[in-house]
RODO-2510 file (C-alpha; in nm, 4 decimals, decimal comma):
residues 108
     n   res          X          Y          Z
     1     m    -0,0300    -0,0071    -0,0011
     2     d     0,1106     0,3954    -0,0858
     3     t     0,1632     0,5710     0,1757
     4     l     0,1682     0,9589     0,2009
     5     d     0,2656     1,2014     0,4318
     6     t     0,0466     1,5294     0,5143
     7     r     0,2156     1,7272     0,1995
     8     q     0,1457     1,4624    -0,0323
     9     a    -0,1715     1,3960     0,0799
    10     a    -0,2732     1,7756     0,1257
    11     d    -0,1397     1,8438    -0,2794
    12     f    -0,3354     1,5284    -0,4256
    13     l    -0,7171     1,6532    -0,2298
    14     r    -0,5331     1,9920    -0,3555
    15     i    -0,6296     2,1227     0,0074
    16     h    -0,4195     2,3131     0,2348
    17     p    -0,1863     2,0785     0,5568
    18     v    -0,3833     2,2656     0,7405
    19     t    -0,7044     2,2117     0,6127
    20     l    -0,6665     1,7850     0,5778
    21     h    -0,5269     1,8116     0,9545
    22     g    -0,8687     1,9959     1,0791
    23     k    -1,1118     1,7421     0,8409
    24     t    -0,8532     1,4288     1,0232
    25     r    -0,9215     1,5602     1,3788
    26     k    -1,3034     1,5706     1,2782
    27     g    -1,2648     1,2086     1,1396
    28     e    -1,3919     1,3134     0,7909
    29     i    -1,0970     1,1712     0,6459
    30     p    -0,9533     0,8883     0,7538
    31     g    -0,5324     0,8961     0,8550
    32     a    -0,3427     0,7702     1,1456
    33     k    -0,0822     0,9891     1,3493
    34     i     0,2923     0,7561     1,3503
    35     g     0,5101     0,9525     1,6229
    36     r     0,4842     1,2784     1,5459
    37     r     0,3459     1,2245     1,1703
    38     w     0,0596     1,2069     0,9882
    39     v     0,0105     0,9096     0,7554
    40     y    -0,2353     0,8849     0,4664
    41     l    -0,3363     0,5963     0,2786
    42     r    -0,4270     0,6628    -0,0870
    43     v    -0,6185     0,4288    -0,1745
    44     d    -0,8178     0,5783     0,1832
    45     l    -0,7517     0,9349    -0,0013
    46     i    -0,9426     0,7580    -0,3402
    47     a    -1,2408     0,6354    -0,1200
    48     y    -1,2624     0,9748     0,0111
    49     v    -1,2626     1,1476    -0,3056
    50     r    -1,5257     0,9149    -0,4582
    51     a    -1,7334     0,9672    -0,1467
    52     q    -1,7713     1,3393    -0,1799
    53     y    -1,8360     1,2022    -0,5672
    54     a    -2,1497     1,0384    -0,4542
    55     l    -2,2541     1,2717    -0,2000
    56     r    -2,2753     1,5953    -0,4641
    57     v    -2,4590     1,3785    -0,6819
    58     s    -2,7155     1,2509    -0,3975
    59     q    -2,7876     1,6258    -0,3211
    60     g    -2,7890     1,7320    -0,6714
    61     d    -3,0934     1,4796    -0,6982
    62     r    -3,2814     1,5324    -0,4378
    63     q    -3,2914     1,9441    -0,4913
    64     e    -3,4041     1,8519    -0,8551
    65     n    -3,6312     1,6127    -0,7854
    66     y    -3,8133     1,8740    -0,5266
    67     g    -3,7067     2,1766    -0,6760
    68     c    -3,7126     2,5494    -0,4853
    69     h    -4,0284     2,5362    -0,2466
    70     l    -4,0838     2,9360    -0,3387
    71     s    -4,0963     2,8753    -0,7192
    72     g    -4,4010     3,0673    -0,8810
    73     a    -4,4212     3,2644    -0,5205
    74     k    -4,4523     3,6591    -0,5077
    75     t    -4,1244     3,8828    -0,4333
    76     l    -4,1478     3,9312    -0,0250
    77     p    -4,0972     4,2364     0,1540
    78     v    -3,7107     4,2477     0,3038
    79     g    -3,6812     4,3791     0,6308
    80     g    -3,9062     4,4140     0,9218
    81     s    -4,2459     4,4520     1,0260
    82     n    -4,4435     4,7512     0,8869
    83     s    -4,7160     4,7153     1,1116
    84     p    -4,7332     5,0641     1,3089
    85     s    -4,8436     4,8443     1,6392
    86     w    -4,5578     4,6602     1,6490
    87     e    -4,3470     4,9875     1,6174
    88     k    -4,5495     5,1575     1,8631
    89     r    -4,4862     4,8493     2,1457
    90     y    -4,1260     4,8622     1,9959
    91     i    -4,0615     5,2513     2,1241
    92     a    -4,3154     5,2098     2,4490
    93     a    -4,0863     4,8896     2,5589
    94     v    -3,6992     5,0358     2,4060
    95     g    -3,7892     5,4441     2,4224
    96     r    -3,6426     5,6503     2,1638
    97     p    -3,2477     5,7006     2,1619
    98     t    -3,1737     6,0349     2,3468
    99     e    -2,9116     6,2214     2,1964
   100     r    -2,5364     6,3041     2,3872
   101     k    -2,5198     6,5612     2,5691
   102     r    -2,3252     6,8487     2,4259
   103     r    -1,9779     6,8506     2,5503
   104     s    -1,7460     7,2258     2,5275
   105     i    -1,4019     7,0791     2,3796
   106     t    -1,2374     7,4438     2,4543
   107     t    -1,0470     7,4624     2,7717
   108     a    -1,0061     7,7638     3,0034
***
Protein backbone atom coordinates (compact mmCIF):
# COMPACT_ATOMS: atom_id res chain seq x y z
CA UNK A 1 0.00 0.00 0.00
CA UNK A 2 1.15 3.47 -0.87
CA UNK A 3 1.49 5.87 2.08
CA UNK A 4 1.58 9.66 1.91
CA UNK A 5 2.79 12.27 4.35
CA UNK A 6 0.76 15.38 5.12
CA UNK A 7 2.15 17.48 2.26
CA UNK A 8 1.68 14.70 -0.30
CA UNK A 9 -1.86 13.95 0.91
CA UNK A 10 -2.77 17.65 0.84
CA UNK A 11 -1.37 17.96 -2.68
CA UNK A 12 -3.29 14.85 -3.73
CA UNK A 13 -6.56 16.31 -2.39
CA UNK A 14 -5.62 19.81 -3.56
CA UNK A 15 -6.25 21.35 -0.15
CA UNK A 16 -4.05 23.14 2.38
CA UNK A 17 -2.25 20.94 4.95
CA UNK A 18 -3.95 22.80 7.82
CA UNK A 19 -7.34 21.99 6.29
CA UNK A 20 -6.26 18.38 5.93
CA UNK A 21 -5.28 18.17 9.62
CA UNK A 22 -8.61 19.70 10.67
CA UNK A 23 -10.62 17.25 8.60
CA UNK A 24 -8.49 14.36 9.86
CA UNK A 25 -9.01 15.36 13.50
CA UNK A 26 -12.79 15.56 12.91
CA UNK A 27 -12.70 12.08 11.39
CA UNK A 28 -13.79 13.23 7.93
CA UNK A 29 -10.57 12.10 6.26
CA UNK A 30 -8.92 8.86 7.38
CA UNK A 31 -5.36 9.17 8.65
CA UNK A 32 -3.15 8.00 11.48
CA UNK A 33 -0.60 9.80 13.60
CA UNK A 34 2.49 7.63 13.81
CA UNK A 35 4.91 9.22 16.25
CA UNK A 36 5.00 12.91 15.37
CA UNK A 37 3.78 12.59 11.79
CA UNK A 38 0.46 11.98 10.12
CA UNK A 39 0.29 9.13 7.60
CA UNK A 40 -2.39 8.68 4.96
CA UNK A 41 -3.09 5.72 2.68
CA UNK A 42 -3.65 6.63 -0.95
CA UNK A 43 -6.51 4.12 -1.24
CA UNK A 44 -8.29 5.77 1.70
CA UNK A 45 -7.95 9.21 0.11
CA UNK A 46 -9.29 7.85 -3.18
CA UNK A 47 -12.27 6.37 -1.31
CA UNK A 48 -12.82 9.74 0.42
CA UNK A 49 -12.88 11.55 -2.94
CA UNK A 50 -15.25 8.97 -4.42
CA UNK A 51 -17.56 9.36 -1.43
CA UNK A 52 -17.67 13.11 -2.12
CA UNK A 53 -18.82 12.37 -5.68
CA UNK A 54 -21.67 10.21 -4.38
CA UNK A 55 -22.61 12.84 -1.79
CA UNK A 56 -22.85 15.61 -4.38
CA UNK A 57 -24.81 13.45 -6.80
CA UNK A 58 -27.37 12.51 -4.11
CA UNK A 59 -27.75 16.14 -3.05
CA UNK A 60 -28.16 17.21 -6.67
CA UNK A 61 -30.85 14.59 -7.25
CA UNK A 62 -32.73 15.74 -4.19
CA UNK A 63 -32.75 19.34 -5.42
CA UNK A 64 -33.88 18.36 -8.92
CA UNK A 65 -36.70 16.17 -7.66
CA UNK A 66 -38.19 18.60 -5.20
CA UNK A 67 -37.18 21.97 -6.62
CA UNK A 68 -37.55 25.19 -4.72
CA UNK A 69 -40.63 25.35 -2.54
CA UNK A 70 -40.93 29.07 -3.34
CA UNK A 71 -40.88 28.70 -7.12
CA UNK A 72 -43.68 30.80 -8.57
CA UNK A 73 -44.16 32.60 -5.25
CA UNK A 74 -44.57 36.35 -5.06
CA UNK A 75 -41.55 38.42 -4.07
CA UNK A 76 -41.64 38.95 -0.34
CA UNK A 77 -40.66 42.26 1.25
CA UNK A 78 -37.27 42.31 2.87
CA UNK A 79 -36.75 43.76 6.31
CA UNK A 80 -38.70 44.25 9.50
CA UNK A 81 -42.37 44.66 10.20
CA UNK A 82 -44.40 47.43 8.58
CA UNK A 83 -47.05 47.17 11.28
CA UNK A 84 -47.60 50.46 13.14
CA UNK A 85 -48.76 48.57 16.24
CA UNK A 86 -45.41 46.79 16.53
CA UNK A 87 -43.58 50.09 16.13
CA UNK A 88 -45.61 51.66 18.94
CA UNK A 89 -44.98 48.69 21.24
CA UNK A 90 -41.27 48.80 20.45
CA UNK A 91 -41.01 52.52 21.20
CA UNK A 92 -42.95 52.05 24.44
CA UNK A 93 -40.69 49.18 25.53
CA UNK A 94 -37.35 50.58 24.49
CA UNK A 95 -37.98 54.28 24.33
CA UNK A 96 -36.54 56.76 21.92
CA UNK A 97 -32.78 57.14 21.90
CA UNK A 98 -31.65 60.19 23.77
CA UNK A 99 -29.27 62.70 22.29
CA UNK A 100 -25.78 62.86 23.67
CA UNK A 101 -25.00 65.88 25.75
CA UNK A 102 -22.78 68.29 23.98
CA UNK A 103 -19.50 68.88 25.70
CA UNK A 104 -17.32 71.87 25.51
CA UNK A 105 -14.07 71.16 23.79
CA UNK A 106 -12.47 74.44 24.76
CA UNK A 107 -10.28 74.74 27.79
CA UNK A 108 -10.02 77.78 30.00
